C-alpha positions as MATLAB code, in Angstrom:
seq = 'XXXXXXXXXXXXXXXXXXXXXXXXXXXXXXXXXXXXXXXXXXXXXXXXXXXXXXXXXXXXXXXXXXXXXXXXXX';
ca = [
      68.672  -28.273   11.137;
      67.777  -25.148   13.057;
      68.503  -21.585   11.974;
      71.827  -21.722   13.865;
      72.932  -24.892   12.032;
      72.322  -27.217   14.975;
      69.992  -30.196   14.500;
      66.607  -30.065   16.188;
      65.951  -31.760   19.538;
      64.995  -35.407   18.981;
      67.014  -35.748   15.774;
      69.442  -38.636   15.353;
      72.837  -37.419   14.222;
      76.406  -38.587   13.780;
      79.130  -36.866   15.773;
      81.895  -37.112   13.174;
      84.568  -36.188   15.720;
      83.786  -39.120   18.033;
      82.186  -41.427   15.446;
      79.160  -41.915   17.713;
      75.477  -41.744   16.829;
      73.333  -39.744   19.231;
      69.906  -38.239   19.701;
      69.883  -34.466   20.212;
      68.662  -33.791   23.745;
      69.279  -30.059   24.130;
      71.261  -27.026   22.998;
      73.430  -25.282   25.576;
      75.186  -22.193   24.293;
      77.312  -23.217   21.341;
      77.145  -26.939   22.214;
      74.659  -29.700   21.449;
      73.943  -32.421   24.006;
      73.652  -35.929   22.551;
      72.615  -39.253   24.071;
      73.055  -42.756   22.574;
      69.869  -43.884   20.733;
      68.952  -46.475   23.383;
      69.813  -44.224   26.325;
      72.952  -43.714   28.328;
      75.326  -40.941   29.255;
      75.071  -37.689   27.325;
      78.022  -35.954   25.696;
      78.532  -32.512   24.211;
      79.394  -31.801   20.586;
      79.814  -28.756   18.383;
      77.091  -28.287   15.739;
      79.711  -28.198   12.980;
      80.831  -31.725   13.987;
      77.334  -33.163   13.457;
      75.670  -34.520   10.346;
      72.497  -36.515    9.665;
      72.826  -40.227   10.335;
      72.135  -42.725    7.565;
      70.390  -46.063    8.019;
      73.549  -48.190    8.012;
      75.207  -45.999   10.666;
      72.140  -46.226   12.885;
      72.011  -50.013   12.515;
      75.730  -50.325   13.296;
      75.323  -48.180   16.424;
      72.415  -50.289   17.672;
      74.232  -53.589   17.046;
      77.351  -52.325   18.843;
      75.237  -51.197   21.776;
      73.443  -54.557   22.020;
      76.752  -56.408   21.847;
      78.232  -54.242   24.607;
      75.201  -54.880   26.811;
      75.101  -58.652   26.198;
      77.921  -59.418   28.617;
      79.257  -62.053   26.205;
      76.026  -64.060   26.247;
      74.768  -65.562   22.995;
];
């Protein structure tokens, strides 16, 4: 975490408000910009809504992302 309480750029974090895992891309004013771990559309979050991600949350996020991108193929 930085001095202002926001995680550092490049850090994986959980946005507890949305339930999504994201990588910190930038800080803009009082907001933090996050992007899904494997890329995608960024979203904004408040630093107080973020916490470090644990291994199981990261794995769940990656599995969900792969499933969404599979198009129903096995």
